[in-house]
N, C-alpha and C positions, 0 to 999 in steps of 0.2 A: 662548323665546330666539330672537333673530333670527340667521339664519345669514349667512355671508359674502356669498352671492349676493344675498340680500334687502337687506342693508345697502348694497351697491353700487347697487342700483336706487333705494333711498330717497335716497341721496346725490345721484344724477344728477337725480332729480325736484326735490330741493331747489335744486340749482344752476340748473335750468331756471326755477324760480320767481323766483330772484334776478335772472337775466338778463332774464326777461320784464318784471319791474317796471322794470328799467333802461332798457327801450325806451320806457316811458311818460315823458313830460316831467316830470322831477322837478327841483326847484330846487336840491337838494343832492346831493353825491356820497355814495353808499352803499358802505361798505367792509365786507368779511366775509372771515374766514379759513376756508377749506374744506380738508379733508384729502384730497388726491389721493394722497399718498405716506405711508409710515410715517415715524416720527421719524428712524429710522436704518436705513441699508442697509449690510450687511456684504458684502464681496466679496474676491476675490483681486486682488493688485496687477496681475496680467496680464489681468484681465477688463475688458471695457467694459460699462458699465451704461446702458441706454436708459430715459430718463424720457419719458413720453408723456402728453399731455392726452387725456382721453376724447373719442373722435370725436363722441359725442352732443352735446357742447356747442360744437363748432367752428362759427363763422359768419364771414361777411365783416366784420361790425362788431366782431369780437372782436380787441382789441389784446393781443398776447402779448409778454411780456418775461421772459427768463431772466437772473437775476443770479448769476453764478458767482464763485468766488474770484479769477478772473483776467480776466473780461470780462463785458459785457452783450450778450445775443443777442436779436434781435427777430424776430417773425413766424414762428417755427418751432414746429410742434406737437410736435416731439420734440427731445430733447437727448441726445447720446451723451457719457457721462461717463467720463473716463479717470483722473482724479486725485481724491484725497481732498478733503474740504472741505464747506462748507455751500452748498447750491444753493437759490435762491429762485425761485419761479414767481409772476408777477403777470399777471392777466387783467383787462383793462379794457374796459368798454363806455362809453356816453355818461355815465351817472351811477353806474356800479357798478364796484367793484374787488374782485376775488377774489384771495387769495394763499395760498400754501402753501410749505413749506420742508422740506428733507430733508438730513440729514448723512450723507455717504458716508465709510465707514471701510474701508480696504483693508489686508489682511494678507498676509504672505509665503505663497507656496505651500508646503504641508507637504512636507518631504523625509523620506521614511521608506521604507526598502527592505523588501519582503517577497519572499523567495526562493521559487521553486518547491520543492516537497518531495515526499517519497515516503512512501506509507502501506502498511504490511504488511496484507494482507487479513485481516480479522477483528480488527484492532487499532484503537485510538483514539489520536490524537495531540492534544496541546493546544498551540495557537499563542498565546504571550503577546503582549499588545498594551499596551505601556507607553511613555510619553513624557512629559517634564515639562510640555510646552505643548500637546500635541495630544490630541484626543478621537477615539475610534474607534467606529464604528457599523456594525451589520449592515445589509444592504440595506433591510429592512423594519422596522427598529427606530428609535425616537426617543430611546431611552436609550443612553448610552455603555456600552461593554463593555470589559473588561480582558483577555479571552482568547476564543479561539474553539476549540471542540471539534470535531474533524474525524473522522468515522467512515467516510466513503466517498471514493473517488477522484473527480476531476472538476475543474471550474473553480469557483473561489470569488471572491467580491467583498467588499471591505471599503471603507467610507467613512472618510476621515481629515479631521478638521476642525482648522484653526488659526483660532480665533474664527469668523468668518463665511466663511472661505475653505475650501471643501470640495472634495476631489478623490476620485476613485474609483480603487482599485487592484484589479487582478485577478492571481491566481496559480493555478498548476496543482498539483494533488495527483495524482501518478502512482502507479498500483497496483504492488505487487510481491508475488509469492507467496513464502511461506516455503520454504526448502529442506527437502525431506522425503525419506525413503528411497523408492526406486522400489517396493519391497515390504517388508513386515515379516516375510514367510516366503519362503524360497527352497528349492526341491527340485531337485537336479541329478542327472543320470544319472552313474553312476560313471565312465563312459567319456568324459564331456565334458572336452575339453581346456581350455576357457575357463569356469572357474567363477568368476564375478565378481558381486559385489554392489555397488550404486551408489546415488546419490541424484539426485533431480531438483533441480539446482542453479539458484539464482536469479541467479548471477553475482557476488554480493557476499559471501556467507556464508563463514565460516571453518569448516573441517571437521576433526574429529579422530576417528580410528577407534581401537578398542581395541588394535590392533596398532601404534599410533603413527603410522600414515600420515595425511597431510593431503590426500590426493588425493580426487577425487570418487567413486572406486570402488576396490575392492581385490579381488585374486584370492584364492580360498579353496581350501585343500587339506584341511580337516578339517570334520567336522560340529560343530555346537554353536551357542552364542549369541555374537553380536558386537554391541558397542555402538558408537554413533556420537554425538558431541556436535557440535551445529550452533549457531553463534552469528553474529549480525550486529546492526548498530545499529538496524535497523528492526523486526525480528521477535523480538529477544531471543535467549536461549539455551535450548536444549532437548536432552535426551538420549533417544535411541530405541534399542530392542533389536531385533536382527534374528536370526531363527532360521534356521539352515541345516541341511538334511537331504540325505543321499545315498540313491539307490535304484538297484538294478540295472534297466537298460533293455535291450530287444532281446537277451535271454538273457545279459546280463552276469552275471558271478560276483563276488560280494563276498567278499573274503578278509581276515580279521584279520591283524595282523602279530605279535601276542604272545598267549600264553595261560599260565595258572598252574594246572597240575593238582595242587593240594594238598588236594583233597577238602573244600574249604570251601563248595562249592555255587556258587561264583562263577568263571566263566570256566575251568572244569575241562577243557573239551574243545576240540579244534581241528577245524574242518570248514569248507568253503566254503559260502556261502549262495547257493543256486541259485534261478533264476527261471524255468527252462524244464524241459520234459521232454526226456530224451535217449534215443536208441536205443542209444548206446554211452557208457559213463562209466568212467573209470579215474583213481583218485586215489592217488598214491604219495608217500611221504616218505622222504628219505635223510638219513643223518648226514653229518658232514664228510669221512668216508672213502668216501662214495658207497655205503654199505651201505643196503639197503632195511630200514627199521624199521617201516613200516606201508604196506599196500596194500589197496585195496578197489575193487570194481566196483558197490557199493551206494551210490546217491546219498544215502542217509540215514545212512550210517555216519560215526562221528566217532573221532578219535584221542585216547586218554586219556593220551598221553605215556609209554606203556609199550612195551617190546619183549618178547614172549613172557612177559607178566605181570609183568615187572620194570620199576620206574621208571627212566627214563633221566635222565641228569644235565642240569643247566642248560646250554644251548648254543643255537646257531643251526642250524636244520635247513632243508633244501631240500625244497620240494614241487613236484610236477608234476601237472597236471590235463589230461586229454585227454577231449574230448567230441565227439559227433555229435548235432546237434539233430534231434529227432524229426520236426518239421514241415517243416524245410527241408533236411535232410541236410548242413547246414553243419558242417565240421570246425573245432574250436578246440583250441589247445594253449597252456597257460599255466604258467609256472614262477615261483617266487619264494622268499622266505625267511620262516621263522617262528621267533620267539624263544621258547624254553621257559624259563619262570622259575618257580622254586619258593620 
């Protein structure tokens, strides 16, 4: 099979042979049609097309004539075409005439808008490519496509064709990270004033917490599990669970606010949860008349809800804890209320 370059060389040699014989004294004019151009050239209405005679065959004895739909042009080896129609080239020497023709068809420039878009990292978006008159091509594809699957951010190129009028469009795909919790587990010191859980927000997501808040973060006052629902047009909807724990820090004392001394093995005793060693410790409980119903200097002792062996009634009692830290000699005093429930 002869490739395009070889065909061009053979064509030029053939033209040379014809022109050579035309220089020999021949009694009759020899006429031949040679293909310089394709039968039809398609282009955009805004484009200028340049028709040119191969430089290899140009000579002083060559008479050049371009016949256009609007005029006849002589002696020019090139012709700039701005309008549709049939264009004829005639080349003459003393005894030889060579001719060729081409039809120029011009089409409107495609008008098709492709907007920049946003891609959530880890997702895929599909860009539909539909038009009743246009065809769409990927940069290195000869076959038309009807959609483009986008998996990464960056610059993308698409070719749009209206018959032979082809333009190139570029658009940007910008990355966006999904909104996610800062952490899925939080541990706060009991004494922390600001116990807050939050999300890394991408600026567009809608957020809904289990307590009804729509803010990017919420303040926490209890241990447990909190859920958050995150949704946006690019990354979809997702629900995450966040676990919150409290712990005593720097000799903090953790104190419950209720207990149920009903001998069921669950929450039957009341005592502070200690995190340090103390050189001095005093834990005292009072009833609502300020009578002492329990008192101990033993850090391991617990109140069973009784006074002198007798169960006390349901009520709210007051506790007082006084300590001196063993390592630092720091003195602490803390009071509060405990609900006895039967």
